DRENPA-3360 file (N, C-alpha, C; in nm, 2 decimals, always signed):
BEGIN
1 = MLMTTLEP = +5.27/+13.28/-6.79/+5.33/+13.28/-6.67/+5.31/+13.22/-6.60 ~ +5.41/+13.14/-6.52/+5.42/+13.05/-6.42/+5.38/+13.13/-6.27 ~ +5.29/+13.07/-6.18/+5.26/+13.14/-6.07/+5.31/+13.03/-6.00 ~ +5.33/+13.09/-5.84/+5.36/+12.98/-5.75/+5.31/+13.04/-5.62 ~ +5.27/+12.91/-5.55/+5.21/+12.95/-5.40/+5.27/+12.91/-5.30 ~ +5.31/+12.99/-5.21/+5.38/+12.98/-5.11/+5.32/+12.94/-5.00 ~ +5.35/+12.87/-4.94/+5.32/+12.81/-4.78/+5.32/+12.91/-4.68 ~ +5.18/+12.92/-4.59/+5.19/+13.05/-4.54/+5.29/+13.04/-4.44;
9 = NHDLPPLE = +5.35/+13.11/-4.34/+5.46/+13.13/-4.31/+5.41/+13.22/-4.15 ~ +5.37/+13.14/-4.03/+5.32/+13.21/-3.93/+5.42/+13.28/-3.85 ~ +5.56/+13.28/-3.88/+5.66/+13.33/-3.79/+5.73/+13.42/-3.88 ~ +5.64/+13.49/-3.94/+5.74/+13.59/-4.02/+5.75/+13.75/-3.94 ~ +5.87/+13.80/-3.92/+5.89/+13.92/-3.89/+5.82/+14.02/-3.98 ~ +5.77/+14.11/-3.88/+5.74/+14.27/-3.95/+5.84/+14.32/-4.08 ~ +5.78/+14.35/-4.19/+5.79/+14.43/-4.27/+5.83/+14.58/-4.29 ~ +5.94/+14.61/-4.30/+5.91/+14.76/-4.29/+6.02/+14.86/-4.35;
17 = FAVRSHPG = +5.99/+14.94/-4.46/+6.07/+15.03/-4.56/+6.02/+15.18/-4.57 ~ +6.09/+15.22/-4.61/+6.04/+15.37/-4.67/+6.10/+15.37/-4.81 ~ +5.99/+15.45/-4.90/+6.01/+15.49/-5.02/+6.00/+15.63/-5.06 ~ +6.03/+15.66/-5.14/+6.03/+15.82/-5.19/+5.90/+15.85/-5.26 ~ +5.83/+15.98/-5.27/+5.72/+16.03/-5.30/+5.75/+16.04/-5.46 ~ +5.76/+15.95/-5.52/+5.78/+15.93/-5.65/+5.72/+15.84/-5.72 ~ +5.62/+15.84/-5.84/+5.54/+15.72/-5.93/+5.63/+15.63/-5.94 ~ +5.77/+15.63/-5.92/+5.84/+15.48/-5.93/+5.83/+15.42/-5.83;
25 = SVTGARKR = +5.80/+15.47/-5.72/+5.82/+15.39/-5.59/+5.69/+15.26/-5.57 ~ +5.58/+15.33/-5.66/+5.47/+15.21/-5.65/+5.50/+15.06/-5.66 ~ +5.55/+15.06/-5.76/+5.57/+14.94/-5.80/+5.66/+14.84/-5.70 ~ +5.77/+14.91/-5.66/+5.87/+14.81/-5.58/+5.77/+14.82/-5.45 ~ +5.70/+14.88/-5.40/+5.63/+14.86/-5.27/+5.55/+14.78/-5.26 ~ +5.44/+14.77/-5.38/+5.31/+14.68/-5.40/+5.40/+14.52/-5.38 ~ +5.49/+14.52/-5.47/+5.56/+14.38/-5.49/+5.60/+14.35/-5.36 ~ +5.67/+14.45/-5.26/+5.76/+14.40/-5.17/+5.61/+14.33/-5.05;
33 = VAEYAEAG = +5.51/+14.41/-5.04/+5.42/+14.37/-4.98/+5.35/+14.25/-4.97 ~ +5.32/+14.27/-5.13/+5.23/+14.14/-5.18/+5.29/+14.02/-5.13 ~ +5.44/+14.00/-5.15/+5.48/+13.88/-5.16/+5.49/+13.86/-4.98 ~ +5.50/+13.97/-4.90/+5.55/+13.92/-4.77/+5.36/+13.90/-4.71 ~ +5.28/+13.93/-4.77/+5.10/+13.89/-4.74/+5.11/+13.77/-4.78 ~ +5.17/+13.71/-4.92/+5.12/+13.57/-4.98/+5.18/+13.51/-4.88 ~ +5.33/+13.50/-4.84/+5.39/+13.44/-4.74/+5.36/+13.41/-4.60 ~ +5.25/+13.51/-4.55/+5.18/+13.50/-4.43/+5.02/+13.46/-4.42;
41 = GANRDDVE = +4.95/+13.44/-4.58/+4.86/+13.36/-4.60/+4.78/+13.42/-4.63 ~ +4.79/+13.58/-4.67/+4.66/+13.64/-4.71/+4.69/+13.66/-4.86 ~ +4.55/+13.73/-4.91/+4.53/+13.70/-5.05/+4.61/+13.82/-5.14 ~ +4.73/+13.80/-5.18/+4.81/+13.83/-5.26/+4.78/+13.94/-5.35 ~ +4.70/+13.96/-5.43/+4.62/+14.02/-5.52/+4.54/+14.13/-5.46 ~ +4.47/+14.09/-5.35/+4.39/+14.21/-5.26/+4.49/+14.32/-5.19 ~ +4.62/+14.25/-5.14/+4.71/+14.33/-5.05/+4.79/+14.42/-5.16 ~ +4.84/+14.36/-5.30/+4.91/+14.43/-5.43/+4.80/+14.57/-5.46;
49 = LAVAESVA = +4.69/+14.50/-5.47/+4.60/+14.63/-5.55/+4.61/+14.73/-5.43 ~ +4.57/+14.72/-5.33/+4.54/+14.80/-5.18/+4.67/+14.88/-5.16 ~ +4.79/+14.81/-5.15/+4.91/+14.88/-5.16/+4.96/+15.00/-5.28 ~ +4.93/+14.93/-5.36/+4.96/+15.03/-5.47/+4.88/+15.13/-5.50 ~ +4.72/+15.17/-5.47/+4.65/+15.25/-5.47/+4.70/+15.37/-5.31 ~ +4.73/+15.28/-5.23/+4.77/+15.37/-5.10/+4.90/+15.44/-5.16 ~ +4.96/+15.39/-5.20/+5.11/+15.45/-5.21/+5.10/+15.57/-5.32 ~ +5.02/+15.54/-5.43/+4.99/+15.58/-5.55/+4.92/+15.74/-5.48;
57 = NAVVHGFG = +4.81/+15.72/-5.39/+4.77/+15.84/-5.35/+4.85/+15.91/-5.25 ~ +4.94/+15.86/-5.19/+5.05/+15.95/-5.15/+5.13/+16.01/-5.20 ~ +5.16/+15.97/-5.31/+5.27/+16.02/-5.41/+5.18/+16.15/-5.43 ~ +5.06/+16.11/-5.53/+5.02/+16.22/-5.62/+4.90/+16.33/-5.50 ~ +4.85/+16.28/-5.43/+4.77/+16.38/-5.31/+4.83/+16.45/-5.21 ~ +4.93/+16.36/-5.14/+5.01/+16.41/-5.04/+5.10/+16.48/-5.06 ~ +5.20/+16.45/-5.15/+5.31/+16.56/-5.21/+5.30/+16.64/-5.33 ~ +5.22/+16.61/-5.40/+5.18/+16.66/-5.56/+5.31/+16.65/-5.63;
65 = DRDDGAIT = +5.37/+16.73/-5.67/+5.47/+16.75/-5.77/+5.58/+16.75/-5.65 ~ +5.61/+16.73/-5.56/+5.72/+16.72/-5.47/+5.76/+16.57/-5.47 ~ +5.88/+16.55/-5.49/+5.96/+16.37/-5.49/+6.05/+16.38/-5.39 ~ +6.05/+16.47/-5.30/+6.15/+16.49/-5.18/+6.06/+16.42/-5.02 ~ +5.96/+16.38/-5.04/+5.88/+16.31/-4.93/+5.89/+16.17/-4.92 ~ +5.88/+16.14/-4.82/+5.88/+15.96/-4.76/+5.76/+15.90/-4.74 ~ +5.75/+15.80/-4.75/+5.64/+15.73/-4.76/+5.68/+15.58/-4.67 ~ +5.66/+15.57/-4.55/+5.67/+15.46/-4.49/+5.56/+15.36/-4.49;
73 = VRAEIEGA = +5.62/+15.22/-4.50/+5.52/+15.11/-4.56/+5.59/+14.98/-4.43 ~ +5.47/+14.93/-4.37/+5.49/+14.83/-4.31/+5.40/+14.71/-4.30 ~ +5.44/+14.58/-4.25/+5.36/+14.50/-4.28/+5.39/+14.40/-4.17 ~ +5.31/+14.35/-4.13/+5.30/+14.24/-3.98/+5.15/+14.16/-3.98 ~ +5.21/+14.04/-3.93/+5.11/+13.92/-3.88/+5.03/+13.99/-3.77 ~ +4.92/+14.00/-3.75/+4.86/+13.98/-3.61/+4.74/+13.90/-3.60 ~ +4.75/+13.79/-3.54/+4.68/+13.69/-3.55/+4.62/+13.62/-3.67 ~ +4.50/+13.64/-3.69/+4.43/+13.57/-3.81/+4.45/+13.70/-3.91;
81 = RVVVEIAD = +4.49/+13.80/-3.89/+4.52/+13.91/-4.00/+4.66/+13.94/-4.06 ~ +4.68/+14.01/-4.17/+4.82/+14.05/-4.19/+4.76/+14.20/-4.23 ~ +4.86/+14.32/-4.14/+4.82/+14.43/-4.10/+4.88/+14.53/-4.18 ~ +4.86/+14.63/-4.27/+4.92/+14.69/-4.34/+4.94/+14.83/-4.31 ~ +5.07/+14.88/-4.29/+5.05/+15.03/-4.26/+5.11/+15.11/-4.37 ~ +5.04/+15.25/-4.44/+5.10/+15.30/-4.51/+5.11/+15.45/-4.47 ~ +5.20/+15.56/-4.43/+5.20/+15.68/-4.35/+5.29/+15.72/-4.47 ~ +5.25/+15.88/-4.47/+5.32/+16.02/-4.51/+5.33/+16.09/-4.44;
89 = SGSGITTH = +5.39/+16.23/-4.48/+5.43/+16.34/-4.39/+5.37/+16.45/-4.51 ~ +5.30/+16.40/-4.60/+5.25/+16.48/-4.71/+5.13/+16.62/-4.63 ~ +5.07/+16.64/-4.74/+4.95/+16.71/-4.67/+4.84/+16.69/-4.61 ~ +4.80/+16.53/-4.62/+4.70/+16.52/-4.57/+4.57/+16.52/-4.65 ~ +4.45/+16.45/-4.60/+4.33/+16.44/-4.69/+4.24/+16.58/-4.63 ~ +4.19/+16.62/-4.74/+4.11/+16.76/-4.69/+3.99/+16.75/-4.73 ~ +3.92/+16.82/-4.67/+3.73/+16.82/-4.69/+3.67/+16.91/-4.81 ~ +3.82/+16.97/-4.84/+3.78/+17.03/-4.95/+3.74/+17.02/-5.10;
97 = ARSPRAGF = +3.66/+17.08/-5.19/+3.60/+17.06/-5.29/+3.72/+16.93/-5.38 ~ +3.63/+16.85/-5.38/+3.68/+16.73/-5.47/+3.78/+16.77/-5.57 ~ +3.91/+16.74/-5.55/+4.01/+16.76/-5.65/+3.97/+16.68/-5.76 ~ +3.98/+16.75/-5.89/+4.01/+16.68/-6.05/+4.11/+16.58/-6.04 ~ +4.21/+16.58/-5.96/+4.29/+16.49/-5.97/+4.25/+16.31/-5.93 ~ +4.13/+16.37/-5.79/+4.09/+16.25/-5.72/+4.01/+16.11/-5.81 ~ +4.02/+16.04/-5.78/+3.96/+15.91/-5.83/+3.91/+15.81/-5.74 ~ +3.95/+15.64/-5.79/+3.85/+15.58/-5.67/+3.96/+15.52/-5.59;
105 = GLPIIGAV = +4.08/+15.58/-5.57/+4.19/+15.51/-5.50/+4.12/+15.44/-5.36 ~ +4.04/+15.49/-5.27/+3.99/+15.47/-5.15/+3.88/+15.39/-5.14 ~ +3.80/+15.40/-5.23/+3.70/+15.30/-5.28/+3.74/+15.15/-5.29 ~ +3.86/+15.13/-5.42/+3.89/+15.02/-5.43/+3.96/+14.98/-5.31 ~ +4.09/+15.03/-5.24/+4.11/+14.99/-5.11/+3.99/+14.94/-5.03 ~ +3.88/+15.01/-4.96/+3.79/+14.97/-4.94/+3.74/+14.83/-4.98 ~ +3.73/+14.81/-5.12/+3.67/+14.71/-5.19/+3.74/+14.56/-5.13 ~ +3.86/+14.58/-5.15/+3.95/+14.44/-5.11/+4.02/+14.45/-4.97;
113 = ADSVEIRT = +4.01/+14.55/-4.89/+4.06/+14.50/-4.75/+3.94/+14.46/-4.68 ~ +3.98/+14.41/-4.56/+3.89/+14.36/-4.44/+3.85/+14.47/-4.36 ~ +3.98/+14.54/-4.35/+3.93/+14.65/-4.25/+4.01/+14.81/-4.30 ~ +4.00/+14.91/-4.30/+4.04/+15.03/-4.34/+4.05/+15.13/-4.23 ~ +4.16/+15.17/-4.17/+4.13/+15.29/-4.06/+4.26/+15.39/-4.13 ~ +4.18/+15.56/-4.14/+4.27/+15.66/-4.21/+4.26/+15.76/-4.11 ~ +4.40/+15.82/-4.09/+4.42/+15.90/-3.98/+4.48/+16.02/-4.05 ~ +4.44/+16.14/-4.09/+4.50/+16.23/-4.17/+4.46/+16.40/-4.09;
121 = GHRGTRLV = +4.59/+16.48/-4.10/+4.61/+16.60/-4.08/+4.71/+16.67/-4.13 ~ +4.74/+16.78/-4.11/+4.82/+16.86/-4.19/+4.97/+16.83/-4.15 ~ +4.97/+16.68/-4.11/+5.10/+16.64/-4.07/+5.14/+16.51/-4.15 ~ +5.02/+16.49/-4.26/+5.03/+16.36/-4.28/+4.94/+16.28/-4.29 ~ +4.95/+16.16/-4.34/+4.79/+16.01/-4.36/+4.87/+15.89/-4.32 ~ +4.79/+15.82/-4.32/+4.85/+15.70/-4.23/+4.67/+15.63/-4.24 ~ +4.74/+15.53/-4.33/+4.64/+15.41/-4.36/+4.68/+15.26/-4.29 ~ +4.56/+15.23/-4.23/+4.58/+15.10/-4.16/+4.51/+15.01/-4.25;
129 = LGFPRAS = +4.57/+14.90/-4.30/+4.47/+14.82/-4.39/+4.48/+14.64/-4.31 ~ +4.37/+14.59/-4.30/+4.35/+14.45/-4.26/+4.34/+14.36/-4.39 ~ +4.35/+14.26/-4.38/+4.35/+14.12/-4.46/+4.31/+14.01/-4.41 ~ +4.25/+13.95/-4.40/+4.22/+13.80/-4.33/+4.35/+13.73/-4.39 ~ +4.37/+13.62/-4.30/+4.43/+13.53/-4.31/+4.39/+13.41/-4.36 ~ +4.45/+13.30/-4.45/+4.42/+13.17/-4.48/+4.40/+13.11/-4.38 ~ +4.30/+13.03/-4.37/+4.31/+12.94/-4.22/+4.38/+12.81/-4.23;
% end
């Protein structure tokens, strides 16, 4: 497989799009944000993994078996970081007993992102992830 390295572009406009709460949405979302992050000077692999886990979490845990929900994905350059936001209007993260469907998504996200902010409630969940840009 041929890999290319893009020259970082410091003047990228923000990227924003919405996807359905369907498992098939994960691949397209992770690829679009990974390309943006790479062009912005962040580690493509880290961003791609974190976005895949975040969108998958929204699909599986936020909406369950419903595929009529919307997940908004936004990426933007903020100084020395690429900031990625994944927001859904699903059921939110609860503190009830750990679901048998729960996995390692949030720990993986925390391991690859420079910063992780989670806001959740009965109106959905919003993750804001920060990734350092190459100097």
